[in-house]
N, C-alpha and C positions, 0 to 999 in steps of 0.2 A: 442390783444391790441386794445383799442378803439382809433379811429382817432379823433384828436381834430378838432374843427371847422376851416374852411379854413382861413388861414392867408395869405393875399395877398402878403406878402413879400416872401412867398415860392412858389408862382405860377410859374410854369415852362414856359419858352419861352416868358416871358413878355407879358402875355395876356392883350390886350387893348380893353375894351368895353365901350360904351357910358353909362353914368349914367342916365338911364331912366327906366320907367316901361312900358313893352310892352306886350300886349295881344298876345297870339299865334294866328296866322292868317292862312288862307288857309285851315282850317279844312273842313271836308266833310259836306254835307248838310243833309244826312240821313243815316240810318243804312245799306242801301244797298251798300254804298260805300266801297271801299277797306280801311280797318282799318289802313293800313300803309300810306295812301295818306294824309299826314299832312305836309303842306308846312310851314317850319319855317325859310325861307330864310331871313325874316326881322330881325330875331335874329342872325343867323349865320353871316350875313353881318356886324354886329356890332363888331365881334371879328376878330382880325388880326392873331391869332394863328391857323394854320391848324390842329394841333393835337387836340385842343379843339373842333373845328368844327367837326372833324371826330367822336369824342366820344359824342358830343351833338346829332348828328344824330343817333348814336347807342342807346343812352339813350332814344330818342324819340320813336324809333321802339320797344324797349323792354318795355317801359312804357305803350304804347298802347296795345302791344301783351299780356303782363302778366296780365293786368287789363281788357282786352277785351273791350276797350273803342271805341267809335265812334268819328269821326272827329267833328261832331256837338257838342258833349259833351265837347271836348277839347276847341273848340272856345268859348263856353259859360261859362265854369267853371274854366279853367286853365290859369294862368298868371305867367310869369316868372319875378322875381324881379331883377333888376340891381341896385346895390348900391355900395358904397365904400367898403363894407364888404362882399358883395355877388355877384359874377358873375359866370357864368359857366366857369370852369377852371380845368386844370390839375395841380397837385402839388406833390412834392416829400416828402416822409417821410421815417421812418426807414425801412419799409418792401418793399418799391418800389415807384410806382407812381400811384396816384388815380385821378379819375374824380369826381367833385362835382357840383351839380346844386340845387338851391333853387327856390321854386315856391309857389304860393298860390292856394288853392282850395276854390272857392266861391260857396256856395249853398244857394240861397235865401239871408237871412241876415247874415249867418254865414260864416266866412272866416278863414281857417286854413293855417298856414305856414309850409311848409315841405321842408326838404333837403334830397336828395338822393345822394349816392356816392358809387363808386365801384372801386376796384383796376384794373389797366389796364397794369401794368408791375410789375412782382413779382421778387424781387432780393434775395430770400432765399429759403430754402427747407421746410418751414412750410407747414402744411396741405399736407403731402406726398401722401395721397389718392386722392388728387385733380389732375385730369388728364389734366393739362394745361402746356404749356411750361413756362420756367422761363427766365428772362432777355431778353424778347422780348415783344413788344406790342401785347396785346390780341385782337382777333377778336370777333365778336358778339356771336358766338356759345361758345367760351371759356369763355366769360364774363357771359353767362347764367349759366355755370357750377359753376362759382364762386358765383353767386347770389343764386343758389339753396341751398347752404350750408352756405350762409352768411359769407364766408371766408374773413378774413381781414376787418371785420365790413362792408362788402359790402351789400347794400340794396337799392332796389327800392320799395317804399312804396306801400302796397296794397291799392286799392281804389275801393270801391263798392258803387253804388248808383243806385237805380231803380225807383225813383219817386220824391217825394218832402219831405221836413222836416216835422216832426210830430208837430212842434211848430211854431207859426206864428211870434214869436219875441224872443229876448233874455230874456226879462222880463217874457214872457209866459213860457219859458223853466225853468228859475230859480224858478218861483212860483210852477211849477210842482215838481221840485227837492226838494224844501222845504217841501212840503207835503209828498213826498215819504220818505224823510230822517227824518221827524219829528223834524225839527229844526226851529228856529225863523227867521233866515235870512241867506242868502248866498251871497258871492261875488266871482268873478272869481279868481281861484287859479293860480299858476305859469304857468301851461300848457294852461290855457284859453280854447280856441277852438282848437281842435287838431284832427288828423286822428288816430283812434285806429289801432294799428299795427296788431291786430289779426283779426278784422272784416273788416277793411277798411272803416268803417263808420265814418263820421264826428261827433264828440262828444265834450263835454265840461267837464271841471273840475272846481268845485266850493268848497268853504270852509266856515265853520262857525268857527271863532277863539275865543278861551278863553285864552288869553295870561297870565292872572293872575294865572291860574292853569296849564298852559302849555298843554292845551288840544285843539286839532283841529279836526273837523269833516269834512272829505273830501268826496265829492260826485262826482261821474262821471256819466254822463247822455249821453246815445246814442241818438243823435238828429234825427235818422231815425226811430227807433222803441220804444224809450222811456225807454229802459232797464236802471235801476239805480243800482249803486253799492255804498255802504256807508262804510267808514272805519274811525274808531276813532284812532287818533295817537297823538304823540307829535307835537308841531308846529315847522315849519321850518323857520329859520330866514335868511334874506339875508346877 
């Protein structure tokens, strides 16, 4: 079952966080540092719920570990967004309790918005091969098992970046995609700039729309290596 986006009315324990945008701070200065040494106390201090703080710390450790990131990268490129609709929080749903966090990844001119979430307390017997306890709060090692099979829609996004973007601007990227797709014009589609789940690369989706014949040409462009994929489809209406 797919978990719906976080509804603050369902947030457990009355999480209270300030409505601000805060860059992660205290990240390391170079690759020789301990990859787990990432101080996010400025963020955790904004939240009054101890359960949220506990799983925010676990998310931070797993996010760095699974993506092999450095503190310097985090400080420069990762920001967490606090808003009325998006705060790090735990919330109850049909299969138990989950943790969710949304953040942005900014590489040069491109910014992608991402939300990670994973179950932290399972109240049923689904995924019987999953060797974790039920009806108790999970620890880091148990959450890793959940993430490895994406049980209960649990996911920490893959993030891969080894240099800089292939394109100097959004205009430059769109012009390249227009030539590759052999179309006349492109505008950003619904996903806009996003993180590709398979590669972990920051990418964009654009579209040339022909509503009069209900034909749209969707183009996805990897902003790291320039790989382009073109799909012709019916148009999607809001």
